[in-house]
Steps between C-alpha positions, in 0.01 A plus 500: 500500500369735222688555182609850638677346794695243315858619472683252285320331218568284197492706184398390147672701222331474161692622193352567153767508227241571222400847377133434581298524818416167653195467709326164472770242544458278802784419735475198735712447808513199732545511878855370469588783259368770732622304814152510664325224686140612414342726243182593697650827643729589202460798290704659214552872513645736235798658673465834317132564523428296812203334320415141603454286196208266419620140564365156456601181679512171307487140627658322208469141618152513670639413845339788675829692545571810297818466291535820307415874535427678165502867413526717184777762520468817292843595357574779259716472194870419572456540874466304823263511793555375850240327709520426865369170665307621800277367773137607469172441673202357301344849513802660348504282196371669183199344349423452124229339300564127422499540119698188425267206535454139379290205590369163390151536350295190571165663412625549143612131444855537635663809360794665672485881459740779588517876473661820611421872437563467122427160367328167578545139375369147552589138418292184493503193727444125484113511531475714192732258318297198592177664388645527149630146510161373613313722244335695780412855384675799664851351532833634392812304390785744492826589673490842334468811716183711474518876526211684679489866365440723793503886489468580866765467773282341758453111515245354258547121512235430771266750366508375145456138586209594724353713217535202263385216713229669725348768293363561151819693420822365338873564529500482123326831490675831590291713733784733591763277672610299198421140393611162411497484115846353447463156334760240599385159392792276451732781420771615743297809593740730680792290606423134474794283425558253223773242414622537136624167363605529139222730359225387733382666824389281795300623808414384841131469617331701765666553845435220753605658836500848631603689821467865579813637647418868569259784426537859614584855408835419319478148364284198428663171424401142477623146404371298211588135398399311188490136428824357331451548132638358176679682220587261210592229744678736750354493856458853637460592861372851568400713791521877550465800738326790349508842652351836426618825666338829551525746203621232254339383177702164516456193698834337589522130419767291669458154346664177606535290195658161466548345152565804286809712428303777335129604526276709287275753665203616296253775430183420307469667153114493505374620158865551372422866424763641746877563484770276656802688606801410716834610631750215559756732646252629769335161540130544383239400250179684464166475305293820453151441343153650452280366778125560511448872500851565615859362461722286723870417531626166652861415562758268644814650668783289628854559628733552205706210612219259436326661206615310185264628233144571404280382215155514353323166456204518258299188441151413376436301825247685706646707784849363444653808338731667759800731523765325697801599712750213499671482838789308638427271807783521757528235772138389440368854543391790289376841593291733275241776528167500307243774486288737297401861452147587394449830316157545658639496839686829425838348596641487148356694200713366216724200399797733537411582869466129574839411352667798687359342812640165404843650438494666838367190687772293326765748612381460858514120508838489324645762737347436835511748787826459693422433862735507798393409859723682755440318828491681819804470712 
């Protein structure tokens, strides 16, 4: 049965109560929510325009069965849009470039790297840690998050690694697509966590386990685990699911954390020649700094209900000066968003533009789209 022949369908009504257009927020629906048995022939159609939406299926638990269907609605200011759940053939489904990508990178020690159409990141694994501990050159001991500064929409991770490892070129040199010139060291980079006990910050080591959950046109997500770590005698258990959606400058971190009631999420201060700013009411802290031949803004955004405060921590210890967002841990879990905007990418020209984006992004996470599923009768 084609989508034109289907008479009674389930409808998804998406309401936006803010006075801004919303275009890159991802909605996820399970089979039970939509009352369908299988996602393979399911499409989502804009009722008004008749346009089929780009969708992505996700297997959350790696059992080979798709659990969720994703799409990004487009909803104008103070308005609502209705979408129809329809039956489609494979040929009818709209296609889109898979710009949201992540993978384990064994050829570069054991990085895990991820990207979308706007930003890219990486973190470091146990082999890189052991190399440092064994005094082997080329290792990295850090649970900080590295930023890869891209200025093209297409994927660059595989291309840059290949360039660096198999040619005389280097991803530390910008030949038109961007570069990796963002130093992390033992800092928190863009969104690494710390436990503040009295006036001292404690960190975990590198991740120990990884699992890619999904890649595609709308979202990439993956699971990371670290070894139990110690903070002034407190035993901390930590794992996380990180996701990055199309059109966003922020990765979403959902962290499972046992042993802490509050956690500090950091942004490296590098040469300490930038400006720390924040807005507790909206739930963000930012650092805007000169960077190479350009400028860059990094930030942590969290729901207002968990954002306690922000602070600038300045120390003479190498790479340990960070701006921190202090967040409340609820039921052994904390959610926050970490990301950046690079002036040379053309996305943000000034600190003011960057902070305007932060305020808008904060509004969106604190006032989610209202979604109602009206089941077919």
